[in-house]
C-alpha positions in Angstrom: 0.0 0.0 0.0 2.8 2.4 0.8 4.3 2.0 -2.7 0.9 2.8 -4.3 0.6 5.9 -2.2 4.1 7.0 -3.1 3.4 6.6 -6.8 0.2 8.7 -6.4 2.0 11.4 -4.5 4.8 11.5 -7.1 2.2 11.8 -9.9 0.4 14.5 -8.0 3.6 16.5 -7.5 4.4 16.2 -11.2 0.9 17.6 -12.1 1.3 20.4 -9.6 4.7 21.3 -11.0 3.3 21.3 -14.6 0.3 23.4 -13.7 2.1 26.0 -11.5 3.5 27.9 -14.5 0.5 27.6 -16.8 -0.5 31.3 -16.4 3.1 32.5 -16.9 3.6 30.4 -20.0 0.4 31.6 -21.6 1.2 35.2 -20.7 4.6 35.0 -22.1 3.4 33.4 -25.3 0.7 36.0 -25.8 2.6 39.0 -24.5 0.2 39.8 -21.7 0.5 40.1 -18.0 0.1 36.9 -15.9 -2.6 38.4 -13.8 -4.7 39.1 -16.9 -4.4 35.4 -17.8 -5.4 34.5 -14.2 -8.5 36.7 -14.4 -9.5 35.2 -17.7 -9.2 31.7 -16.3 -11.4 32.7 -13.3 -14.0 34.2 -15.6 -13.5 37.8 -14.4 -12.3 38.9 -17.9 -12.9 37.6 -21.4 -10.3 37.1 -24.1 -10.8 34.5 -26.8 -7.0 34.2 -27.5 -6.2 33.7 -23.8 -9.0 31.2 -23.4 -7.7 29.3 -26.4 -4.1 29.4 -25.2 -5.2 28.2 -21.7 -7.0 25.2 -23.2 -4.1 24.4 -25.4 -1.6 24.6 -22.5 -4.0 22.4 -20.4 -4.1 19.8 -23.1 -0.3 19.8 -23.4 0.2 19.4 -19.7 -2.5 16.7 -19.4 -0.6 14.5 -22.0 2.5 14.5 -19.8 
């Protein structure tokens, strides 16, 4: 059981590491501020290019 738990925790940490920089990567790619990307992700602002880039980045990270 401990080995299974360790594997799950390792996988979780990898997912967290991959997701932590998602706003920054999208912001850099689009030339906008990270907080704007964050606001779009939370639904406080609307931007089709940012939404598209967030989904693309999510799909990329999900495959890893």
